[in-house]
C-alpha positions, 0 to 999 in steps of 0.5 A: 152970525151973518153969512154971506150970499153964497153960503145962504144959497148953499144952505138953502139948495135941495140938491146939496141937502139930497147929496148930503144925506147919503154920504152922511149916513154911510159915515155914521154907520161906519165910523160912529159906534162901531170899531172904527170910531178909535180911526174917527177920533184920532182924525178929529184930533182929540189926543192933540187938543186940537182939531186935525183938520184945519192943521193938515191943510196947511201942508197941501195949500203950501206944497201946491203954492210952492208948484205954482211958483216953481212951475212959473220960473221953469216955464219962464226962465227954462231952469233945469231941475225945477220940474222934478221939483216941482213935480215932488211938491205936487205929489207931497200936496196930493198925499196931505190933501187925502189925509186931509180930506179924511179928517175932513169927513170925521168933523164932517159928521158932527156938524148942523144940517146947514152946516153940512151943506157948506161943508159938502161944497168944501168937500167937493171943491177940494177933492177936485182940486186935488184930482187936478193936482194929481192929474197934473203930476201924471202929465209931468211924470210922463214928460219926464219932468219937463215943464210944460205949459198944459200940466201949468194949467192944470195945477193952476186950476186946481189952485184957483179951485182949492182957493174957493174951497179954502174961501168956503172952509174959512166961512164955515169957521168964521160965519157959522162957527164950526169947530170953535170952541164953546166955552172959549169966552166963559168968565167967573165967578171969580169969588164963591157964590152960592148957588143952591142949598145942599139938600136940593142937590140929589145923589147921582143927579145932575143939577143944571144952574146959572151962575153970574149967566154961566151955566154950570153942571153940579153933581152930588156923589158921595161927600164930593160935589162936582161942578163943570161947565154945562155946555160941551166945548164941541158943539154946545150940547146940554151935559145935564142931558148926558150920561154918568160914565164913572167919573165923567159926564158923556155928551148926548150928541157927539158922545164926547166924555169929560172929567167930572173933577176938572172938565178934561176931555176923556174921549173926543170928539172934543179937543177942548175941556170945559170950565171946572169949578171950586166947590165948597159948602157954607152953611148948607149952601153950595158955593163955587167959583171958576177955578184958575 
């Protein structure tokens, strides 16, 4: 995907890579394979079927937009009570930002190295913006919510900074493909097509085939043959390199698990299912079509 000059310079920055490495190592040691992993999966949004971080970002951005508008009106027209209202909006935004940062860190653990550098910059900007809004909140509180130009300017600086962070976050998704469903555009086959002979599909062994340009994972278990998409929806890992766990397949990269029966997510961090295919055997040939 095409990247802008800012993203390219960040990706090539040795300073960003050095800064990202210890944080990445610490987060993985705390959350990846420890008792805190369920907290990571909750913040990933697996339970919601949608990444939690982008949903949460709307709350501080909305609250802080209200802050700027109320502060402006209060300063220009000296409307009583608006200072307190602006303070409430600021505080709500700060609290929501803390949850947003936590969810973002859990997603950041799983991204590829080039994306980690950009994500770190995105996180630093948003964290600094949160600090500025928190400082503005304290200034307003100390003045008993009386509108002040100084607290407004601090909040305005925070708004500019968080807008820059939002720009970086948008670039990660639209330019770098972070947190998109890797199977969003998978199609067909719409009719049964032969893929291989039954004799070639060994019991208990994962087998990847290409059908109509689509990578499909096959598994023979007793009398049943499973067929699901062979690409993890989270970050595109080859599922044929994963591990069979009961009636699920575990991703080899970030340990998401998908049901072999229908491709649904059994454990995150993946939020989207993988495609599922109908299977039949005709004249010793395994045939499949996309399940709808």
